[in-house]
Structure formats: structure tokens, C-alpha cells
C-alpha positions in Angstrom: -116.4 -59.7 -61.1 -116.7 -58.5 -64.5 -115.6 -60.2 -67.3 -112.5 -58.4 -67.6 -111.6 -59.2 -63.9 -112.4 -63.1 -64.5 -109.9 -63.3 -67.7 -107.3 -61.8 -65.7 -107.9 -64.2 -62.9 -107.7 -67.0 -65.5 -104.8 -65.9 -67.4 -102.5 -64.2 -64.6 -100.2 -66.2 -62.2 -101.0 -64.0 -59.4 -98.8 -64.4 -56.2 -101.0 -65.1 -53.2 -100.5 -65.6 -49.6 -100.9 -68.8 -48.5 -102.3 -68.0 -45.0 -105.4 -66.2 -46.7 -106.4 -69.7 -48.2 -106.6 -72.0 -45.1 -108.9 -72.6 -42.1 -108.2 -72.1 -38.6 -108.2 -75.8 -38.0 -105.7 -76.0 -40.9 -103.6 -73.4 -39.1 -103.7 -75.3 -36.1 -102.3 -78.5 -38.0 -99.4 -75.9 -39.4 -98.5 -75.1 -35.7 -98.6 -78.6 -34.7 -96.3 -79.8 -37.3 -93.7 -76.6 -37.0 -93.8 -77.4 -32.9 -92.6 -80.9 -33.6 -90.0 -79.7 -36.3 -88.6 -77.3 -33.9 -88.2 -80.3 -31.8 -86.2 -82.1 -34.2 -84.1 -79.2 -34.9 -83.3 -78.9 -31.1 -82.1 -82.2 -30.7 -80.3 -82.3 -34.2 -77.5 -79.8 -34.8 -75.2 -81.9 -36.6 -75.2 -84.5 -39.3 -74.3 -87.4 -36.9 -77.0 -86.2 -34.6 -79.7 -85.7 -37.5 -78.8 -89.2 -38.5 -79.2 -90.9 -35.1 -82.4 -89.2 -34.6 -83.6 -90.2 -38.1 -82.5 -93.7 -37.5 -84.5 -93.9 -34.1 -87.8 -92.5 -35.8 -87.3 -94.9 -38.7 -87.0 -97.9 -36.5 -90.1 -96.7 -34.3 -92.2 -96.8 -37.2 -91.3 -100.3 -38.5 -87.9 -99.4 -40.7 -85.3 -102.5 -40.7 -81.7 -102.2 -41.1 -81.2 -103.4 -44.8 -78.3 -105.7 -43.7 -80.7 -107.4 -41.8 -83.2 -108.2 -44.4 -82.5 -111.4 -46.6 -85.7 -110.8 -49.0 -87.6 -107.8 -49.7 -91.2 -107.7 -50.5 -93.9 -104.9 -51.6 -94.6 -103.0 -48.6 -91.3 -103.4 -46.8 -89.5 -100.6 -44.9 -85.6 -100.3 -44.7 -83.0 -98.0 -44.1 -79.1 -97.9 -44.8 -76.8 -96.0 -42.6 -73.7 -94.7 -44.1 -70.8 -94.2 -41.6 -73.3 -92.5 -39.1 -73.6 -89.3 -41.4 -75.7 -90.2 -44.1 -79.2 -92.2 -44.2 -81.0 -93.7 -47.3 -84.4 -95.4 -46.6 -87.0 -96.9 -49.0 -90.6 -98.1 -48.9 -91.0 -101.1 -51.4 -93.4 -100.8 -54.2 -95.9 -102.8 -55.5 -94.4 -102.4 -58.9 -90.9 -103.8 -59.5 -88.1 -101.4 -58.7 -87.2 -101.6 -62.6 -90.4 -99.4 -63.3 -88.5 -96.6 -61.5 -88.4 -95.2 -58.0 -89.7 -91.9 -56.7 -87.0 -90.1 -54.7 -86.9 -87.2 -52.4 -83.3 -86.1 -51.7 -82.2 -83.9 -49.1 -79.3 -83.1 -46.9 -78.6 -83.0 -43.1 -75.2 -81.0 -42.9 -75.3 -77.4 -42.5 -72.6 -74.5 -42.3 -70.7 -74.5 -39.1 -67.1 -74.2 -37.7 -64.9 -77.4 -37.4 -61.9 -78.1 -34.9 -58.7 -78.0 -36.7 -56.8 -81.2 -36.0 -54.4 -79.6 -33.1 -57.0 -76.9 -31.9 -56.0 -76.0 -28.3 -53.9 -73.3 -27.5 -53.1 -71.0 -24.8 -52.2 -67.0 -25.3 -51.9 -64.7 -22.5 -53.9 -66.4 -20.1 -56.6 -67.5 -22.3 -57.6 -70.9 -23.5 -58.8 -71.2 -27.0 -59.7 -73.9 -29.8 -58.6 -73.1 -33.1 -61.7 -73.5 -35.9 -61.9 -74.2 -39.6 -65.1 -72.9 -41.3 -67.3 -75.4 -43.0 -69.6 -74.2 -45.9 -70.2 -70.9 -47.2 -70.6 -68.7 -44.2 -70.4 -64.9 -43.5 -67.4 -64.9 -40.7 -68.4 -62.0 -38.8 -71.9 -63.2 -38.2 -70.2 -66.2 -36.1 -68.7 -63.6 -33.5 -69.9 -62.2 -30.2 -72.6 -65.2 -30.1 -73.3 -67.8 -27.8 -72.0 -71.1 -29.2 -72.0 -74.8 -28.2 -69.4 -77.9 -28.9 -71.0 -80.9 -30.4 -68.9 -84.2 -31.6 -67.4 -87.3 -31.5 -63.9 -88.3 -30.3 -62.5 -91.9 -31.3 -59.6 -93.2 -29.6 -57.2 -95.5 -31.0 -58.9 -98.1 -29.2 -61.8 -97.6 -31.2 -63.6 -96.4 -28.1 -66.2 -93.4 -29.3 -66.8 -90.7 -26.9 -69.6 -88.2 -27.9 -69.9 -84.7 -26.3 -72.4 -82.0 -26.4 -72.0 -78.9 -24.4 -73.8 -75.6 -24.2 -77.4 -76.7 -24.9 -78.7 -77.4 -21.5 -79.6 -74.6 -19.4 -76.6 -75.2 -16.7 -74.1 -76.0 -19.3 -71.5 -73.5 -20.1 -71.5 -71.7 -23.4 -68.4 -70.6 -25.5 -67.8 -67.8 -28.2 -65.6 -66.1 -30.3 -64.5 -62.5 -29.1 -64.9 -59.4 -31.6 -63.4 -56.4 -31.5 -64.9 -53.2 -29.6 -66.1 -50.4 -32.0 -63.7 -47.8 -30.1 -60.7 -49.2 -31.1 -62.0 -50.9 -34.6 -61.2 -48.2 -36.9 -59.2 -50.1 -39.0 -61.5 -53.3 -39.0 -64.3 -51.1 -40.2 -62.5 -49.9 -42.8 -62.3 -53.2 -44.5 -64.6 -54.8 -46.9 -67.2 -56.7 -45.0 -65.8 -60.1 -45.8 -62.5 -59.1 -44.8 -63.5 -57.8 -41.7 -62.9 -61.1 -39.6 -60.1 -63.5 -40.5 -60.8 -67.1 -41.0 -57.8 -68.1 -38.4 -59.3 -65.6 -36.0 -62.4 -67.8 -35.7 -60.7 -68.9 -32.2 -63.2 -70.3 -29.7 -62.9 -68.9 -26.1 -63.0 -71.9 -23.8 -61.0 -71.0 -20.4 -58.9 -68.5 -18.2 -58.1 -70.5 -14.9 -54.9 -71.7 -14.6 -53.5 -74.8 -12.5 -50.6 -75.6 -10.7 -47.7 -73.2 -9.8 -46.1 -70.6 -12.1 -43.2 -72.8 -12.7 -45.3 -74.7 -15.2 -46.2 -73.4 -18.7 -49.5 -73.0 -20.4 -51.6 -73.5 -17.0 -54.7 -72.6 -18.7 -54.5 -75.2 -21.3 -53.3 -78.0 -18.9 -56.4 -77.1 -16.7 -58.8 -77.4 -19.6 -57.6 -80.9 -20.9 -57.5 -81.9 -17.2 -61.3 -80.8 -17.4 -61.9 -83.0 -20.4 -59.8 -85.8 -19.2 -61.7 -86.0 -15.9 -65.1 -85.9 -17.5 -64.5 -87.7 -20.8 -61.1 -89.6 -20.7 -59.4 -87.9 -23.6 -55.8 -86.4 -23.9 -54.8 -83.9 -26.5 -53.8 -86.3 -29.1 -57.5 -87.7 -29.0 -58.4 -84.3 -31.0 -56.4 -85.8 -34.0 -59.2 -88.5 -34.6 -62.3 -86.5 -33.5 -65.0 -84.9 -35.4 -65.9 -81.7 -33.2 -68.3 -79.2 -34.6 -69.0 -75.6 -33.2 -72.7 -74.3 -33.6 -75.0 -71.8 -32.3 -76.3 -72.4 -28.8 -79.5 -70.9 -30.1 -82.9 -72.9 -29.6 -85.3 -73.2 -32.3 -88.3 -70.7 -31.4 -91.3 -69.4 -33.0 -91.1 -66.0 -34.7 -93.4 -62.8 -35.0 -96.3 -61.8 -33.0 -98.4 -64.1 -34.8 -95.9 -67.2 -34.6 -96.0 -67.6 -38.0 -92.3 -68.3 -38.8 -89.7 -70.5 -37.2 -86.3 -68.9 -36.3 -83.3 -71.6 -36.0 -79.7 -72.9 -36.6 -79.5 -75.4 -39.5 -82.7 -75.0 -41.3 -80.7 -75.3 -44.5 -81.5 -78.3 -45.2 -82.7 -79.9 -42.1 -86.2 -78.2 -42.8 -86.6 -80.1 -46.1 -85.0 -83.3 -44.5 -87.7 -83.3 -41.8 -90.3 -82.8 -44.3 -88.9 -85.6 -46.1 -88.8 -87.9 -43.4 -92.4 -87.4 -42.2 -93.4 -87.8 -45.9 -91.7 -91.1 -46.0 -93.4 -92.1 -42.7 -96.8 -92.1 -44.5 -95.7 -93.8 -47.5 -97.2 -97.2 -46.5 -98.1 -98.7 -50.0 -96.9 -97.0 -52.5 -96.9 -97.9 -56.1 -93.5 -97.3 -57.0 -90.8 -97.9 -54.4 -90.4 -94.5 -52.4 -86.7 -93.5 -51.5 -85.6 -90.8 -49.1 -82.1 -89.2 -49.1 -80.5 -87.4 -46.1 -77.0 -86.6 -47.1 -74.0 -85.4 -45.7 -71.4 -82.7 -47.5 -73.8 -81.0 -49.3 -72.6 -77.8 -48.3 -69.1 -78.3 -49.4 -69.7 -79.9 -52.9 -71.1 -83.4 -51.9 -67.5 -85.1 -52.1 -66.4 -87.7 -49.9 -67.9 -91.1 -49.0 -70.7 -89.7 -47.1 -71.4 -87.1 -49.9 -73.7 -87.7 -52.9 -70.7 -87.6 -55.1 -69.7 -91.3 -53.7 -71.1 -94.6 -55.0 -72.8 -95.5 -51.7 -76.2 -94.4 -52.8 -75.5 -96.9 -55.8 -75.0 -99.7 -53.8 -78.3 -99.0 -51.7 -80.2 -99.3 -54.7 -78.0 -102.3 -56.0 -78.8 -104.3 -52.7 -82.8 -103.3 -53.2 -82.5 -105.0 -56.5 -80.6 -107.9 -55.0 -82.9 -108.3 -52.4 -86.2 -108.0 -54.2 -84.5 -110.6 -56.9 -84.5 -108.2 -59.7 -80.8 -107.7 -60.6 -79.1 -108.2 -63.6 -76.6 -106.5 -65.4 -77.0 -102.7 -66.4 -80.5 -103.0 -64.4 -79.2 -100.2 -61.9 -78.7 -97.4 -64.9 -82.1 -98.5 -66.2 -83.6 -97.9 -63.1 -82.1 -94.5 -62.7 -83.5 -93.4 -66.2 -87.0 -94.6 -65.1 -86.7 -92.8 -61.8 -88.1 -89.5 -60.8 -87.0 -87.2 -57.8 -87.3 -84.0 -55.9 -84.3 -82.3 -54.8 -85.5 -81.0 -51.5 -83.4 -78.3 -50.8 -84.1 -74.7 -49.7 -84.4 -71.7 -51.8 -83.8 -67.9 -51.0 -86.7 -66.3 -50.0 -87.5 -62.6 -51.2 -86.1 -60.3 -48.3 -87.6 -56.7 -48.6 -84.6 -55.5 -46.9 -82.1 -56.8 -49.6 -84.9 -57.0 -52.7 -82.1 -55.3 -54.9 -80.1 -58.8 -55.4 -83.5 -60.6 -56.4 -85.8 -60.3 -59.5 -89.3 -59.8 -58.1 -91.3 -61.8 -60.5 -89.0 -64.8 -60.2 -88.2 -65.0 -56.6 -89.8 -67.0 -54.0 -91.8 -65.4 -51.0 -92.4 -66.5 -47.7 -95.8 -67.9 -47.0 -96.5 -68.7 -50.5 -96.0 -72.3 -50.3 -93.1 -74.7 -51.5 -90.5 -73.2 -53.5 -89.5 -74.8 -56.7 -86.4 -74.0 -59.1 -86.4 -75.5 -62.5 -82.4 -74.6 -62.2 -79.9 -73.4 -59.7 -76.2 -72.6 -60.8 -74.9 -69.3 -61.3 -74.7 -66.8 -64.2 -74.8 -68.9 -67.3 -76.7 -71.5 -65.3 -73.4 -73.1 -64.5 -73.5 -76.2 -62.6 -77.4 -76.4 -62.9 -79.3 -79.6 -64.0 -81.9 -77.6 -65.6 -85.5 -79.8 -65.2 -87.0 -80.7 -68.4 -90.2 -78.7 -69.2 -92.4 -81.9 -69.5 -91.2 -83.1 -65.7 -92.0 -79.7 -64.3 -95.4 -79.9 -65.9 -95.8 -83.1 -64.2 -95.0 -81.8 -61.0 -97.1 -78.9 -61.2 -100.3 -81.3 -62.1 -99.4 -83.3 -58.9 -99.4 -80.3 -56.8 -102.4 -78.6 -58.1 -104.7 -81.6 -58.0 -103.5 -82.0 -54.3 -104.4 -78.2 -53.7 -100.8 -78.0 -52.4 -99.7 -74.1 -52.6 -96.3 -73.4 -54.3 -94.1 -70.9 -56.5 -91.5 -71.1 -59.0 -88.2 -68.8 -58.9 -84.7 -68.2 -59.4 -81.9 -68.1 -56.8 -81.2 -64.0 -57.1 -80.7 -62.0 -60.3 -78.9 -63.4 -63.0 -75.4 -62.0 -62.2 -75.7 -61.8 -58.5 -74.0 -65.0 -57.8 -75.9 -68.5 -57.5 -75.9 -71.9 -55.6 -76.3 -75.5 -56.3 -77.5 -78.7 -54.6 -77.5 -82.3 -54.9 -79.9 -82.1 -58.1 -77.1 -82.3 -60.9 -75.8 -85.5 -59.2 -78.9 -87.7 -59.6 -79.6 -85.9 -62.8 -76.4 -87.3 -64.1 -77.6 -90.8 -63.5 -80.4 -90.2 -65.9 -83.2 -89.2 -63.2 -85.9 -86.6 -63.8 -85.0 -84.2 -61.0 -86.5 -80.7 -59.9 -85.3 -78.7 -56.9 -88.3 -78.1 -54.5 -88.2 -76.7 -51.3 -88.5 -74.3 -48.4 -87.8 -70.6 -49.0 -85.2 -68.9 -46.5 -84.5 -65.7 -44.9 -81.0 -65.3 -43.7 -79.7 -68.5 -45.4 -76.3 -69.8 -44.1 -76.6 -67.2 -41.2 -76.5 -68.6 -37.5 -79.9 -68.2 -37.4 -82.4 -68.7 -40.3 -86.0 -67.8 -40.7 -88.6 -69.8 -42.7 -92.5 -69.6 -42.8 -94.5 -72.3 -40.9 -96.8 -72.4 -44.0 -94.4 -73.3 -46.2 -92.8 -75.9 -44.2 -96.2 -77.9 -44.1 -96.7 -77.4 -47.9 -93.2 -78.8 -48.8 -94.4 -82.0 -46.3 -97.7 -82.4 -48.1 -95.7 -82.0 -51.3 -93.1 -84.9 -50.7 -95.9 -87.1 -49.5 -98.0 -86.4 -52.4 -94.9 -87.4 -54.5 -94.4 -90.6 -52.4 -98.0 -91.7 -53.4 
């Protein structure tokens, strides 16, 4: 290299593909990790399924329900399940919790279709379930694809009936029909966002009538009979149910080189899985390591299972109680001494739609974990905007561990934007930086990520817990 070339290499922030920097052995590790991740995705398509899976893995690795522990000592591993939809887990550090915690916060809910409280109806000999979409979706993407039904009915007796239909090879699947192009002239004149009405996202679930023609709504009756025979439910039980409609697609390796993962729900289960795996390896942390697996992020983190609730504060207060540290106002001091990575996905640069992104400030697939100093929209509205000192601290950590990372924004300034749970924790006084996996086709029924970025994110969270 000439002196000028050396100078350029030293001074420039060159964007390099991570695959060029690793050995064949490392590629094998990445593929193995991604295969295990895809197993998780195929098992966990709702926040309840994710929470139960995470709980099982935690227990298999020595974590105990916090309610069952009277005293906590350094090295103890505990978790707290909030209403079967959110999990907080911690490994108690060598230092007192008062010195602060290292927190990685991810969420396990994803955009989907929920059933309405009174969903089942019949129209012209076909049976349907009415839905209400959850989170930011493009409605047209949810038509004419195979869909499955997941969820829980809770009867007035308290009995809980779980259902999952459409995932096994011999299961029936369901779909939302779309208009044939031959008759869709009016539909195709509409703006894309108006092509499918939310009220028309109705799931086709049956067509066979029961009984003789003197009985009305015979298809609906037959569907209810099938459900009653198998699950013991009646129509009123839909009122106290949480039933989600999700894509029946399975997670698969993508590309001739198998370098990517295509699957539903990778926002934000990709970061959640990396978060879980990192915590399992946090055996003797200096500071208490905490993982958040939150619900309701896609609709603003509201409700008692979202991060806007006080349940996380209660969890940390219980840690303080059981380490015999608690005293008035200590919780606020703990938060002010703590640091966090908000483990949420970022929009990957897509060459097909590069006009909405600014190339110098975009995240690229295969370039490592993506950091966002701020999210929000337009004038940084809704962003927590990490302090430069904290960003430098995280950069230093990543560079010392030779973890590939990149820094970007969520699209061009006036194109739109988005948010994470970062601002909620930052409001408590915690230093927070958004830090996750770049995604293509975010919020679509089938999202795409790079296996290299998955592995680097896991390594980053693992390093952060040390």
C-alpha cells in the first residue's frame, strides 16, 4: 500500500462485508446458530409461545422463578413471567445492584391479525372469522397467502384451551381471499394503502353446511360443532380469547449461498433470540445482567405487559429486596447507574427501494450489528437520542471484541421513521442505545435477515453482559 492508501484506510469509515472477514470455521458456527434460531422461529409465532419457550430454556439452564427465591446471591439466575406474555430474566452480578445493571431489552410481539371478540359469521355459504390487524402492516400483503391460527380460549371457569392450527403438514390452513385481476379495475385504481380495507381482512374458514335447509347459518353451525367437538368451546368463548392469525410459512435459509434467513416475525424475535442466548452465557457477570422480552412494542408498549407499565420496576425492586439492598429511592438510583442496549431491528438498505434511504447512513445486510443513535421521525420526534459518551463506550466494547458493527438511521429524514422501547427506559435515567439486526421487508409476512448479522448481534449482547 502507498502512504496515501494507508492514510485513507486509517481515516475513512469503509463499509465492508462481514463475510469477507471470517474463516470457514466461523461460517460453520454462524450457520449452526442460525439453524437453532430458525427452530425457535418455527416454534414461536406469538408472544405467548415465545414467553413459554424462553421460560423452558431458562429453566433448563438453571434459572429459577423469582417468586420461589427468598434470597439472591451473586451468580443466582432468576426470571419473572408477566401474564404469560412478557419475561424479565437476570443473572445477579458480583457488584451490588445499586452499582447499576447491564440490560438488553427486546420484544417478542410481531405484527399480525387478531380475531375480533365476535368473529365468526357466514355469508353466501362461506364461513369467515373477522380480524383486527395488530401493529403496522401493509394490508394487501396478508391476502392470498397460507395462514395459521394460534392462541388461547379462556372459559368462564378459568379453564384455558390452547390452539395451534395450520403449522403441521396434515393441518388445514386458512387464507384471506383477494379479487381476481380480471375484475379488479376499480381496486387497482386505488392507492396501494387503500386497495384492501381493514374490515375485509376476513379469514376463510369453512364451506360445508350441517343439517337440513330449515336451519339458518348451517356453515357457521358446522364450524362451531367442529370446534366444540375438538376443544369444548362455544361461540361465547371467543369473547374471552386471544386468537392470532399468522403466516403459515416456515423459517428457511434464503439464497443459493444460504446466507440469509426468511421467516415471519423476525421483528423482533431475531434480537430476542440473540438476547436469550447471550444471557445463558452470562455466568459470572460483574454487574447484574438483565434481559427483557417485552410485549406490545408494535402498538406503543401500552398495557400491563408493555414496557410502559410498572411491572419491570416491580421486578427490579424484587431483586433489590431479595439481595437485601433495598431502601427508599434506591430504584431510581439503580436506573441512573444502569446501561442498556435496546435490542430491536433496523431497516436494512434494499437496492430495490434505495430512494427512501440515505446510503451513507443506512444499515446493510452482512455488515454486522446495526446501531441507531436515535430513531423517531422527522425532527427526531419520539427518539431517546443516545449520548455521544455512551455510543463511544459501546463502540470501544465492540472494537475490542472484534465484533462487526455499523451505524445508521431509519430512512431519509422526511420519509417517516419509527421507534423502539429505548425512550421508555431512557426516561428512567438509563443510558440506552438501539442496537440490532438489519431487516429487509420489515413487518411483511416474510422478513429477511443476514445470518452474519444475527451472529454478530448475539456476540455483541454477550459481550455487553460481561
